[in-house]
N, C-alpha and C positions, 0 to 999 in steps of 0.2 A: 136550234141553237145549241152549241156545245156548252157543257157545264164549265163554269169558271173555277177551276181547281186552285188557281193561284191567287184567288181574291184574298186580300188582306183583312184580318179581323178588324172591326171598328175601333176596338180599344188599342190597337197597335199602330202607332203613328209612323212606323217605318224607320229606316236607319240610313242617314245621309252623311255626306262628307262633314258637315257641320257637327253632327253628333260624334263622329269619330274624333274630330278636333277637340271638342269640349271634354270628352271622356279621357282622351290621351293627356290633355293638359291637367285635368283634375287629378287623375290617378298618378300621373308623373310627378306633379308637385307634392302630392301626399307622400309618395315613396321617397322622394328626395329629402323632404323635411324629416321624415322618420329616420332615414339613414344618417342625416346630420346629427340628430339628437342622440342616436344610439352610439355614434362615435364618441360624442362628448361624455355620455354616461359611462361607457366602457373605460375611457381614459381616467375619469375621476374615480371610478370604482377600483381600478387597478392601482392607482396611487394610494388609495386608502388601505388596500389589502396587501401591498407589496411586502410589508414587514412579516405578515403571516405566511405568505408564500415562501419567503426566504427562510424563516424560522422553522417551518414544517417541511422544508425541502420538497415543495410541490413541483413535479415535472412540468416543463414548458408545454408538452403535448396535452397533459391533463388540464392545465390552465386554459388552453385555447379551446380544445375540443370537448372536454368534459364539463367545463364551467361556462366560458363566455359564449360558445355556440349555443348552449342550452339556456343561457341567461337572456339572450336577445329576444326570443319570442315573448317572454313575460313583459319586457319593457315596451315592445312594439304594441302589445295590447293595452298596456297602461296609458300610453300616450296617443292611442289611435283616435279617440274622440277629439282631443285637442287639435291634432294636426289634420284631421278631416276638415274641421272648421276653418283652420288657418288656410288650408289649401283652397277651399271653396271661396273664401273671402279674398284671398290674394289674387287668384285668377279672375274671379268675376268682377271685382272692383277695377282691375286693369282693363277688362273689356268695357266696363261702363265709362271709365275715364277716357278711353279712346273712342267713345260714342258708338262702339260696335253693337251694343245691346239695343241702343236707340234705332240703329239701322235694321236690326233683325225685326224689332217690333213694328217699325214703319213699313217693312216689306210684307207684312201680313202674318207674321208668326205670332201666335198667342204666347203669353207668359207661361201658360200651362204646358204648351209644347216645348218651350225653352227648358222647362224643368226635367223633361224626359231623359236627356243624356246624363244630367246630374244624378238622377235617381238610379240610373244604370250603374254609374260609378259608385254610388253609395251602396248598391246591392253587392257589388264586387267586394267592397271593404267590409260590409256586414258579414258576408259569407266567410271571408278570411278571418275576421275577428271571432266569429262563432266557432269555426274549426279550431282555432288556437285555444279559445277559452274552454271548449268542451273536451278536446282530445289532446292537442299538441302540448299545451303548457303543462298540464298535469304530468305527462310523460317526461318532459324535459326537467321539470322541477324535482322529480325524484333523483335525477343525476346531480342537479345543483345542490340539493340538500345533502346527498351522500358526500359530495366533494367538500362542502363547507364543514361537515362534521369530521372529515378526515384531515383537512389541511388548514382550517381556520380555528384556532384554539378556542376562542370565546364561544363560537357556535357549537363546538363539541360539548362544552360545559353546559350550554343552555338547552341541550336536546330534551332533557326532562326536568321538570320542576323538582325541587327538594321534597315538597309535600304535594302529593297527588290525591285528589278526592273525586271519585266517580260514582255515579248511580248505576248499579248493576241491574236492578229492576225496581218497580214501585215499592218503596219502603225498605229497600236494601241498598246500603252504600259501602263502598270499599275505600279504605284509606291506606295509601302506600307511601312509605318514606324511604328515601335514599335508594331508588332503583337504579341499577347499572345495566346498560345494554350489553356491555362486554361479558359480564358473568351471568346475566339474566337473574340476578338476585336482588331482593329488596331487604334492607336492614330491618324493616318492621312492616307488618301487614295486619290490618284489622278489617273484619267484615261485620258491619253494624246493621241491626234490624230495628225498625221503628214502627210504632202504631200511632199514627198522627204525629205529634211532636215529642212523644215519649219513647225513649230507647227501651226495648224489651230484651235485647240480648246482643252479644258480640262474641266474635271469635278473634283471638289475637295471637300472633306468633312472630318470632324473630328469625332473621336469615331465611326468608322464604324464597324458593327458587321456582321460576316459571319454565315449563317444558313446552317449547314452541310446537312440537309435533302432537302431543296429547292434549295441549291447552290446560294442563293441570298445574296448580300451585301446590308445592309440597314443602313440608318443614318437619324437622325431627321432633319438636315439641310445640304444643300450643295450649292455650287456655280458653275455655268457654265460660262466659259470664251470662247470668240470667238475672233479670230485674222483675220483681212482681209489682202489683199495683200499689203496695204499701211502701215501696222503695227498698225492700229487702233484696240483698244481692247474694248470689250463690256462685261458687267457682267449681270448675271441673278441669283438672290438668290431665292431658293425654299426650301420647306420643304418635309419631308418624302420621302427620296430617297429609292427606291426599284429597284435595277438593277440586271439583269442577264448578266454576262459576262463569257466568256469561260476561267475561272480561278478557279480551285479548290484549297482549302487550302493545299492539299497535295503537290502542286507544289511550295509552299512557303518555304518548308524546304531546307536545303542545298542539292544541286543536287547530289553530290557524295554519300552522305548518303542515299538519296532517291533511287538512282539507284541500290545500293547494296541490297536493300530489295525487288527488283522486280524479279520474276522468268522470264523465257525467253518469255512466252506468254504476261505477263504484260509489259515487256520491249518493245516488238514489237509493242504492242498497243500504248504505250506511245510515241514511236518513230514516229508512223504514225500521232498521234495527234499533236505532236510538228512540224512535217513537214507541216501540214495543217495551223498551226499558223505562220509558217515562223520563228520559234524560233531561237534565237542566240545561244542556247545551243545544237543545233543539232549535232555538231561535237563531243561533249563530250558523248552524248548518243550513237552515232554510234561507237565510240571507245570502249565503254563498251560492246556493242553488239558483235563486232568482236573479242574482247579479250577473251570472253567466249568460243570461238571456237579455236582461234589461239593458246592460251597457252596450252590447253590439247593436241592438235595435235603436239605440239613441242616435246612431249614425244618420239615419234618415231624417230625424227631427233636426239635428244640427245642420244637415245639408239644406233643409228647407229654410231654416233661419238664415244661414249664410248667404244663400242665393237671393232671398227676399231683401235682406239688409243691404247687400253690396251691389245690387243691380241698378241702383239709382246713382246718377252722377252728382256728386256733391263737391263743394268748394275745397274741402279738406282732402279730397282724393283718396288714394289707397290707404294712406296712413290713418285717416280718421276711421275708415271701415275696419281696418285691422285692430285699432285700439278698442272700438266698441265690441267687435267680435271676440277679442280675447277676454274682455271684461265679462261678456255673457257666458263664454265657455267656462271660465273659472268659477262663475256663479253656479253653473250646472254641476261642475265637479264638486264644489263645496256642498251644494244641496244634497248631492248623492251621498257624500260621506256623512253628513249630518243625519239624514234620514236612515242611513244604515245603522247608526248608533241608536236612534230611536227604536228601530226594529229589534236590535239585539237586547236593548234594555226593557222591552215589553211595553213601551209607551204607545206604540202603534201596531196594528196588525202587520205582519211581515210583508205580505203581498202588496198591500197598499203603500207601505213605507218605501219599499224598493222601487216601485214603479211610479210613485208620485212625482219625482223630478221630471221623468219623461212626459207625464201628463201636463205638468205646469209649462214646460218648454214647448210642448205641442200647441198649447193655447197661444203662447207667444209667437210661435211659428206661423200659425194660421192668421193671427192679427197682422204680422208683417207681410205675409203673402197677400192679404187683401189690400195692404197699403202700397205694395210694390207697383212700379210703373207698368201699365198695361198697353 
């Protein structure tokens, strides 16, 4: 007997016309819903910013290609979970209302087999979302941020805080006031050293300039202050400060904005660098790192809930399914944001806080799957 080279693995249920139909409707509905909301978001955003575009003389080509084309991936990813859920519920509840799911199950198809094309569609959306989250969005956000800083007046003013406080290494903090990106000059600079909660010394200077090539901070005059255990203070005035500290000017920008412009490799490197410094921003960086994976993988969970919830024919029809589905989806998004804040505030371990909404809704999904019509 010849070996059966084309024998299908037991875990692979095959790919039939029905699978192509479900995947096409699922992904098609998802893309259509995303396209519609993006059009609405772009129109409202343009109306909000038209005064800035006019005042700052932004070229039409820059508005379209440097801003809105780069703006779209971010919002696709933002709304991805919501519209995955809506697409699943809208299409599946329509099948249920027309008794097509009953026909499938009556014909011998198991509910588990029915889930197969949905999970293939969810896999496509998850891979798309991961690609955007890890690589595409950070690249496009750099151009969006650059455009906003150039053509939107209030964003240019908000690029740096007036008062910037950063931990350089354990026990050493830098305070920078009035930093200007245009001139790379800070009106005041202080480098403070602590032992426990007690300041033991500081270096202070005015009109300090940052050299982006050498990474040096320089000033014509500076003052060194020392504090002994008895509280006695000593001064030393010197000239021509030229210091190398572990603080790049890129770290002076608003942290949330900075993190959105880093791809996953840059984010991992930045996280390790900040761990070595003992930075007090570690939790926020770790939250950003975990979210980039947790949010896309939530697509599978929301798909499981959506199919299980809307596969049963009910008196309220599609409208009832969509209403319940939207309530569940917004609960998921709300829980995600709440637990993010818990993680950033230190109330919960970062890994647990970011992934807990997925775990909660996975339990809900399993319960609904067990209650779904078989």
